[in-house]
MIDOSE-1310 file (N, C-alpha, C; in nm, 2 decimals, decimal comma, always signed):
residues 198
mgni	+8,05/+4,29/+18,76/+7,95/+4,32/+18,66/+7,91/+4,19/+18,59; +7,78/+4,18/+18,55/+7,73/+4,07/+18,48/+7,76/+4,09/+18,33; +7,65/+4,10/+18,26/+7,66/+4,12/+18,11/+7,65/+4,27/+18,08; +7,74/+4,31/+17,99/+7,73/+4,45/+17,94/+7,68/+4,44/+17,79
yivr	+7,56/+4,48/+17,77/+7,51/+4,48/+17,63/+7,52/+4,62/+17,57; +7,60/+4,63/+17,46/+7,62/+4,76/+17,40/+7,55/+4,76/+17,27; +7,45/+4,84/+17,26/+7,35/+4,84/+17,15/+7,37/+4,97/+17,06; +7,38/+4,95/+16,93/+7,38/+5,07/+16,84/+7,24/+5,10/+16,81
hgvt	+7,21/+5,22/+16,79/+7,07/+5,27/+16,76/+7,03/+5,21/+16,62; +6,89/+5,21/+16,60/+6,84/+5,16/+16,47/+6,87/+5,26/+16,36; +6,84/+5,21/+16,24/+6,88/+5,28/+16,12/+6,80/+5,41/+16,10; +6,86/+5,51/+16,04/+6,80/+5,64/+16,01/+6,82/+5,67/+15,86
nynq	+6,75/+5,77/+15,81/+6,77/+5,81/+15,67/+6,91/+5,85/+15,64; +6,98/+5,91/+15,74/+7,12/+5,95/+15,72/+7,21/+5,83/+15,71; +7,18/+5,73/+15,79/+7,26/+5,60/+15,77/+7,25/+5,55/+15,63; +7,12/+5,55/+15,58/+7,10/+5,49/+15,45/+7,16/+5,57/+15,34
enrf	+7,17/+5,70/+15,37/+7,23/+5,79/+15,27/+7,38/+5,81/+15,28; +7,44/+5,73/+15,38/+7,58/+5,73/+15,41/+7,63/+5,87/+15,44; +7,55/+5,94/+15,53/+7,59/+6,07/+15,58/+7,64/+6,07/+15,72; +7,73/+6,16/+15,75/+7,78/+6,18/+15,89/+7,67/+6,24/+15,97
qgql	+7,62/+6,17/+16,07/+7,52/+6,23/+16,16/+7,58/+6,31/+16,27; +7,69/+6,26/+16,33/+7,75/+6,33/+16,44/+7,64/+6,35/+16,55; +7,64/+6,47/+16,60/+7,54/+6,51/+16,70/+7,42/+6,57/+16,65; +7,39/+6,56/+16,52/+7,26/+6,60/+16,47/+7,15/+6,51/+16,53
dipl	+7,04/+6,57/+16,56/+6,94/+6,48/+16,63/+6,84/+6,42/+16,53; +6,89/+6,32/+16,46/+6,81/+6,26/+16,35/+6,73/+6,14/+16,41; +6,60/+6,13/+16,38/+6,52/+6,02/+16,44/+6,54/+5,89/+16,36; +6,49/+5,78/+16,41/+6,48/+5,66/+16,34/+6,38/+5,67/+16,22
ndeg	+6,41/+5,60/+16,11/+6,31/+5,59/+16,01/+6,22/+5,47/+16,03; +6,13/+5,44/+15,93/+6,04/+5,33/+15,95/+6,12/+5,19/+15,97; +6,22/+5,18/+15,89/+6,30/+5,05/+15,91/+6,37/+5,05/+16,04; +6,42/+5,16/+16,09/+6,48/+5,16/+16,22/+6,38/+5,13/+16,33
laqv	+6,26/+5,18/+16,32/+6,16/+5,15/+16,42/+6,12/+5,00/+16,42; +6,12/+4,94/+16,30/+6,09/+4,80/+16,30/+6,21/+4,72/+16,36; +6,33/+4,76/+16,34/+6,45/+4,70/+16,39/+6,44/+4,70/+16,55; +6,41/+4,82/+16,60/+6,42/+4,83/+16,75/+6,30/+4,75/+16,82
aklg	+6,19/+4,73/+16,74/+6,08/+4,65/+16,80/+6,14/+4,51/+16,82; +6,22/+4,46/+16,72/+6,28/+4,33/+16,74/+6,39/+4,32/+16,85; +6,45/+4,44/+16,87/+6,55/+4,45/+16,98/+6,47/+4,43/+17,12; +6,35/+4,49/+17,12/+6,27/+4,48/+17,24/+6,24/+4,33/+17,27
nyfq	+6,20/+4,26/+17,16/+6,17/+4,11/+17,18/+6,30/+4,04/+17,23; +6,41/+4,07/+17,17/+6,54/+4,01/+17,21/+6,57/+4,02/+17,36; +6,55/+4,14/+17,41/+6,59/+4,17/+17,55/+6,48/+4,12/+17,64; +6,36/+4,10/+17,59/+6,25/+4,05/+17,68/+6,29/+3,92/+17,75
krpv	+6,38/+3,84/+17,68/+6,42/+3,71/+17,73/+6,55/+3,71/+17,81; +6,61/+3,83/+17,83/+6,74/+3,84/+17,89/+6,73/+3,93/+18,01; +6,82/+3,89/+18,11/+6,82/+3,98/+18,24/+6,88/+4,11/+18,21; +6,81/+4,22/+18,25/+6,85/+4,35/+18,24/+6,82/+4,43/+18,37
dviy	+6,92/+4,49/+18,43/+6,90/+4,57/+18,55/+6,88/+4,72/+18,53; +6,96/+4,77/+18,43/+6,96/+4,91/+18,41/+6,98/+4,94/+18,26; +6,92/+5,05/+18,21/+6,94/+5,09/+18,07/+6,99/+5,23/+18,07; +7,10/+5,25/+18,00/+7,15/+5,39/+17,98/+7,15/+5,42/+17,83
ssdl	+7,12/+5,54/+17,80/+7,11/+5,58/+17,66/+7,17/+5,72/+17,64; +7,23/+5,74/+17,52/+7,26/+5,87/+17,47/+7,13/+5,95/+17,47; +7,15/+6,08/+17,47/+7,04/+6,17/+17,47/+6,99/+6,20/+17,33; +7,06/+6,16/+17,23/+7,01/+6,18/+17,09/+6,89/+6,10/+17,06
kray	+6,80/+6,15/+16,98/+6,67/+6,09/+16,96/+6,68/+5,95/+16,91; +6,77/+5,92/+16,81/+6,77/+5,79/+16,75/+6,82/+5,68/+16,85; +6,90/+5,72/+16,95/+6,94/+5,63/+17,05/+6,83/+5,61/+17,15; +6,77/+5,72/+17,19/+6,66/+5,72/+17,29/+6,54/+5,63/+17,24
qtae	+6,51/+5,65/+17,11/+6,40/+5,57/+17,06/+6,43/+5,42/+17,06; +6,56/+5,39/+17,04/+6,60/+5,25/+17,05/+6,59/+5,20/+17,19; +6,64/+5,28/+17,29/+6,63/+5,24/+17,43/+6,49/+5,23/+17,48; +6,40/+5,31/+17,42/+6,25/+5,30/+17,46/+6,20/+5,16/+17,43
aiar	+6,24/+5,10/+17,32/+6,18/+4,97/+17,29/+6,23/+4,86/+17,39; +6,36/+4,88/+17,43/+6,41/+4,78/+17,53/+6,35/+4,81/+17,67; +6,33/+4,93/+17,70/+6,27/+4,97/+17,83/+6,13/+4,92/+17,84; +6,05/+4,93/+17,74/+5,92/+4,88/+17,74/+5,91/+4,73/+17,76
akdl	+6,00/+4,66/+17,70/+6,01/+4,51/+17,71/+6,05/+4,47/+17,85; +6,13/+4,55/+17,92/+6,18/+4,51/+18,05/+6,11/+4,59/+18,17; +6,02/+4,68/+18,13/+5,95/+4,77/+18,23/+6,05/+4,84/+18,32; +6,15/+4,90/+18,25/+6,25/+4,98/+18,32/+6,25/+5,13/+18,27
qiri	+6,31/+5,21/+18,35/+6,32/+5,35/+18,32/+6,46/+5,37/+18,24; +6,46/+5,46/+18,15/+6,59/+5,49/+18,08/+6,66/+5,60/+18,15; +6,79/+5,57/+18,17/+6,88/+5,68/+18,23/+6,96/+5,74/+18,12; +6,94/+5,87/+18,10/+7,02/+5,94/+18,00/+7,16/+5,97/+18,05
lpgl	+7,26/+5,94/+17,96/+7,40/+5,96/+17,99/+7,46/+6,03/+17,87; +7,48/+6,16/+17,88/+7,53/+6,24/+17,76/+7,66/+6,19/+17,71; +7,74/+6,12/+17,80/+7,87/+6,07/+17,75/+7,86/+5,96/+17,64; +7,74/+5,90/+17,63/+7,71/+5,80/+17,53/+7,67/+5,87/+17,39
revn	+7,66/+6,00/+17,39/+7,62/+6,07/+17,27/+7,73/+6,05/+17,16; +7,69/+6,05/+17,03/+7,78/+6,03/+16,92/+7,89/+6,13/+16,92; +8,00/+6,10/+16,86/+8,12/+6,18/+16,84/+8,07/+6,31/+16,77; +8,13/+6,42/+16,81/+8,11/+6,55/+16,74/+8,21/+6,55/+16,62
vgkl	+8,15/+6,54/+16,50/+8,23/+6,53/+16,38/+8,25/+6,67/+16,32; +8,21/+6,77/+16,39/+8,24/+6,91/+16,34/+8,18/+6,94/+16,20; +8,27/+6,98/+16,12/+8,23/+7,03/+15,98/+8,18/+6,92/+15,89; +8,20/+6,80/+15,93/+8,15/+6,69/+15,85/+8,00/+6,65/+15,87
egmt	+7,94/+6,71/+15,97/+7,80/+6,69/+16,00/+7,71/+6,71/+15,87; +7,63/+6,61/+15,84/+7,54/+6,62/+15,73/+7,60/+6,58/+15,59; +7,73/+6,57/+15,59/+7,80/+6,54/+15,46/+7,79/+6,39/+15,43; +7,79/+6,36/+15,30/+7,80/+6,22/+15,26/+7,95/+6,19/+15,25
waev	+7,99/+6,06/+15,24/+8,13/+6,02/+15,23/+8,19/+6,08/+15,10; +8,11/+6,09/+15,00/+8,16/+6,14/+14,87/+8,20/+6,29/+14,89; +8,11/+6,36/+14,96/+8,14/+6,51/+14,99/+8,26/+6,53/+15,08; +8,27/+6,44/+15,18/+8,39/+6,45/+15,26/+8,52/+6,42/+15,19
keny	+8,52/+6,32/+15,10/+8,64/+6,29/+15,02/+8,67/+6,41/+14,93; +8,57/+6,48/+14,88/+8,59/+6,59/+14,79/+8,64/+6,72/+14,87; +8,59/+6,74/+14,98/+8,62/+6,86/+15,06/+8,73/+6,85/+15,16; +8,76/+6,73/+15,21/+8,86/+6,70/+15,31/+8,95/+6,59/+15,27
pnwv	+9,01/+6,59/+15,15/+9,09/+6,48/+15,10/+9,21/+6,44/+15,19; +9,27/+6,55/+15,25/+9,39/+6,52/+15,34/+9,35/+6,45/+15,47; +9,23/+6,48/+15,52/+9,18/+6,42/+15,64/+9,15/+6,27/+15,61; +9,09/+6,24/+15,49/+9,06/+6,10/+15,45/+9,19/+6,03/+15,43
ksgh	+9,29/+6,09/+15,37/+9,42/+6,02/+15,35/+9,49/+5,99/+15,47; +9,47/+6,08/+15,57/+9,55/+6,06/+15,70/+9,49/+5,94/+15,78; +9,38/+5,88/+15,74/+9,32/+5,77/+15,81/+9,22/+5,82/+15,92; +9,20/+5,95/+15,93/+9,11/+6,02/+16,02/+9,12/+5,96/+16,16
nhgy	+9,24/+5,93/+16,21/+9,26/+5,88/+16,34/+9,29/+5,98/+16,45; +9,29/+6,11/+16,41/+9,33/+6,21/+16,51/+9,21/+6,30/+16,55; +9,10/+6,27/+16,49/+8,98/+6,35/+16,53/+8,91/+6,40/+16,40; +8,83/+6,50/+16,42/+8,74/+6,55/+16,31/+8,76/+6,70/+16,30
pgge	+8,76/+6,75/+16,17/+8,78/+6,90/+16,15/+8,67/+6,98/+16,22; +8,71/+7,06/+16,31/+8,61/+7,14/+16,38/+8,53/+7,06/+16,49; +8,57/+6,94/+16,51/+8,49/+6,85/+16,61/+8,59/+6,80/+16,72; +8,55/+6,69/+16,77/+8,63/+6,63/+16,88/+8,76/+6,57/+16,82
trld	+8,86/+6,58/+16,91/+8,99/+6,51/+16,87/+8,98/+6,36/+16,92; +9,07/+6,28/+16,88/+9,07/+6,14/+16,93/+9,09/+6,14/+17,08; +9,17/+6,23/+17,13/+9,19/+6,23/+17,28/+9,06/+6,27/+17,35; +8,99/+6,37/+17,29/+8,86/+6,41/+17,35/+8,77/+6,29/+17,36
ienr	+8,76/+6,21/+17,25/+8,67/+6,09/+17,24/+8,71/+5,99/+17,35; +8,84/+5,96/+17,35/+8,89/+5,86/+17,44/+8,86/+5,89/+17,59; +8,89/+6,02/+17,62/+8,87/+6,07/+17,76/+8,72/+6,06/+17,79; +8,63/+6,10/+17,70/+8,49/+6,10/+17,73/+8,44/+5,96/+17,75
vknt	+8,48/+5,87/+17,67/+8,44/+5,73/+17,68/+8,50/+5,67/+17,81; +8,62/+5,70/+17,85/+8,68/+5,65/+17,97/+8,60/+5,70/+18,09; +8,57/+5,83/+18,10/+8,49/+5,89/+18,21/+8,35/+5,83/+18,22; +8,29/+5,81/+18,10/+8,16/+5,75/+18,10/+8,16/+5,61/+18,15
weyi	+8,25/+5,53/+18,11/+8,26/+5,39/+18,15/+8,29/+5,39/+18,30; +8,38/+5,47/+18,36/+8,41/+5,47/+18,50/+8,28/+5,51/+18,58; +8,20/+5,60/+18,53/+8,08/+5,63/+18,60/+7,98/+5,51/+18,61; +7,97/+5,44/+18,50/+7,88/+5,32/+18,49/+7,94/+5,21/+18,58
akrh	+8,07/+5,18/+18,57/+8,13/+5,07/+18,64/+8,12/+5,08/+18,79; +8,13/+5,20/+18,84/+8,13/+5,23/+18,98/+7,99/+5,20/+19,04; +7,89/+5,22/+18,96/+7,75/+5,21/+19,01/+7,68/+5,08/+18,99; +7,74/+4,99/+18,90/+7,67/+4,87/+18,86/+7,75/+4,75/+18,86
snen	+7,83/+4,72/+18,96/+7,90/+4,60/+18,97/+7,81/+4,48/+18,98; +7,83/+4,38/+18,91/+7,75/+4,25/+18,91/+7,61/+4,27/+18,86; +7,59/+4,37/+18,78/+7,45/+4,39/+18,72/+7,46/+4,38/+18,57; +7,34/+4,35/+18,51/+7,33/+4,34/+18,37/+7,29/+4,48/+18,31
vvlv	+7,38/+4,54/+18,23/+7,37/+4,68/+18,19/+7,35/+4,68/+18,04; +7,25/+4,76/+17,99/+7,24/+4,79/+17,85/+7,28/+4,93/+17,83; +7,37/+4,95/+17,73/+7,41/+5,09/+17,69/+7,37/+5,11/+17,55; +7,29/+5,21/+17,52/+7,24/+5,24/+17,38/+7,32/+5,36/+17,34
shgg	+7,40/+5,34/+17,23/+7,48/+5,45/+17,19/+7,50/+5,45/+17,03; +7,61/+5,49/+16,99/+7,64/+5,52/+16,84/+7,77/+5,45/+16,80; +7,78/+5,43/+16,67/+7,89/+5,36/+16,62/+8,03/+5,40/+16,66; +8,06/+5,53/+16,66/+8,19/+5,58/+16,69/+8,22/+5,56/+16,84
iiks	+8,12/+5,58/+16,93/+8,14/+5,57/+17,07/+8,15/+5,42/+17,11; +8,07/+5,34/+17,04/+8,08/+5,19/+17,07/+8,22/+5,14/+17,04; +8,27/+5,17/+16,93/+8,40/+5,12/+16,89/+8,51/+5,16/+16,99; +8,50/+5,29/+17,03/+8,60/+5,34/+17,13/+8,58/+5,27/+17,26
licl	+8,46/+5,24/+17,30/+8,43/+5,17/+17,43/+8,49/+5,03/+17,42; +8,47/+4,96/+17,31/+8,52/+4,82/+17,30/+8,67/+4,82/+17,31; +8,74/+4,92/+17,24/+8,88/+4,94/+17,25/+8,93/+4,96/+17,40; +8,85/+5,04/+17,47/+8,89/+5,07/+17,61/+8,88/+4,94/+17,69
llgi	+8,77/+4,87/+17,68/+8,75/+4,75/+17,77/+8,85/+4,64/+17,74; +8,89/+4,63/+17,61/+8,97/+4,52/+17,57/+9,12/+4,56/+17,57; +9,15/+4,69/+17,60/+9,29/+4,73/+17,60/+9,35/+4,74/+17,46; +9,27/+4,77/+17,36/+9,31/+4,79/+17,22/+9,34/+4,93/+17,19
nnen	+9,44/+4,96/+17,12/+9,47/+5,10/+17,08/+9,36/+5,16/+17,00; +9,31/+5,27/+17,04/+9,19/+5,33/+16,98/+9,21/+5,36/+16,83; +9,34/+5,37/+16,78/+9,36/+5,39/+16,64/+9,31/+5,27/+16,56; +9,29/+5,16/+16,62/+9,24/+5,04/+16,55/+9,09/+5,03/+16,55
rsrf	+9,02/+5,13/+16,60/+8,87/+5,12/+16,62/+8,80/+5,10/+16,49; +8,86/+5,15/+16,38/+8,79/+5,14/+16,25/+8,79/+5,00/+16,19; +8,86/+4,91/+16,26/+8,86/+4,77/+16,22/+8,74/+4,70/+16,27; +8,66/+4,76/+16,36/+8,54/+4,70/+16,40/+8,42/+4,75/+16,31
vidn	+8,33/+4,65/+16,28/+8,21/+4,69/+16,22/+8,10/+4,68/+16,32; +8,03/+4,79/+16,33/+7,92/+4,80/+16,43/+7,79/+4,85/+16,35; +7,70/+4,75/+16,32/+7,59/+4,78/+16,24/+7,47/+4,84/+16,32; +7,38/+4,91/+16,25/+7,26/+4,96/+16,32/+7,18/+4,85/+16,39
ssvt	+7,14/+4,87/+16,51/+7,06/+4,78/+16,59/+7,14/+4,65/+16,63; +7,27/+4,66/+16,62/+7,35/+4,54/+16,66/+7,37/+4,54/+16,81; +7,39/+4,42/+16,86/+7,42/+4,40/+17,01/+7,56/+4,34/+17,02; +7,64/+4,41/+17,10/+7,77/+4,35/+17,14/+7,76/+4,32/+17,29
riiy	+7,80/+4,19/+17,32/+7,79/+4,15/+17,46/+7,93/+4,13/+17,52; +7,96/+4,19/+17,62/+8,08/+4,18/+17,69/+8,06/+4,13/+17,83; +8,14/+4,03/+17,87/+8,13/+3,98/+18,01/+8,26/+4,01/+18,09; +8,24/+4,01/+18,22/+8,36/+4,04/+18,30/+8,38/+3,92/+18,40
ndsg	+8,51/+3,88/+18,41/+8,55/+3,78/+18,51/+8,68/+3,81/+18,57; +8,74/+3,72/+18,64/+8,87/+3,75/+18,71/+8,98/+3,80/+18,61; +8,97/+3,75/+18,49/+9,08/+3,79/+18,40/+9,05/+3,91/+18,31; +8,94/+3,98/+18,35/+8,91/+4,10/+18,28/+8,79/+4,09/+18,19
ykvk	+8,77/+4,19/+18,10/+8,66/+4,19/+18,01/+8,68/+4,10/+17,89; +8,58/+4,03/+17,84/+8,59/+3,94/+17,73/+8,47/+3,96/+17,64; +8,49/+3,96/+17,51/+8,37/+3,97/+17,41/+8,31/+3,84/+17,40; +8,18/+3,83/+17,43/+8,10/+3,71/+17,42/+8,04/+3,71/+17,28
slns	+7,99/+3,83/+17,23/+7,95/+3,84/+17,09/+7,97/+3,98/+17,04; +8,01/+3,99/+16,92/+8,04/+4,12/+16,86/+7,95/+4,15/+16,74; +7,88/+4,27/+16,75/+7,80/+4,31/+16,63/+7,69/+4,21/+16,59; +7,63/+4,14/+16,69/+7,53/+4,04/+16,66/+7,40/+4,11/+16,61
lehl	+7,35/+4,04/+16,50/+7,22/+4,09/+16,44/+7,12/+3,97/+16,43; +7,14/+3,87/+16,51/+7,06/+3,75/+16,51/+6,91/+3,79/+16,53; +6,89/+3,89/+16,62/+6,75/+3,92/+16,66/+6,67/+3,98/+16,54; +6,74/+4,04/+16,44/+6,67/+4,10/+16,33/+6,62/+3,99/+16,23
ec	+6,67/+3,87/+16,24/+6,63/+3,76/+16,15/+6,50/+3,69/+16,19; +6,45/+3,73/+16,31/+6,33/+3,67/+16,36/+6,21/+3,72/+16,29
């Protein structure tokens, strides 16, 4: 495989309000649309063979900007969809701390109340990655997804325990570039936002 570009969707109102979006289908806001236009410019100058996206609107809108710049079709891959956060959907962090204090204290490493478990997430990410890797060796692949899934995917590729995924910061519209060589997967850039400064 060539370059693996892992892109988080642009910003939404829920992101700005510090709310759990989970699998709610929240669109990009005006700032998010401006961000993804810059993502399109960024990818215009880079080789891309295929674009995969989560089926949620905020990710698909982000993928559209890249697809337009490269004149490519978007391939929907539901495995890239954000984590199911169950009862936390729509809540702010303040509301979660008030309503689920034990979950917050536990470090929330075992899953989400009424949503996916950590094992569910790990298995979904593993299956999704195997699907992509089998079909696109030596190609430049863009994956447009969500913060929780991106962190888990980075852990998988680098052989890091998934319980450490919260140590990664993955900002809206960021690009993480991973390359593959004989010694395995290596991070070339993590959470890059350089394209937003143009």
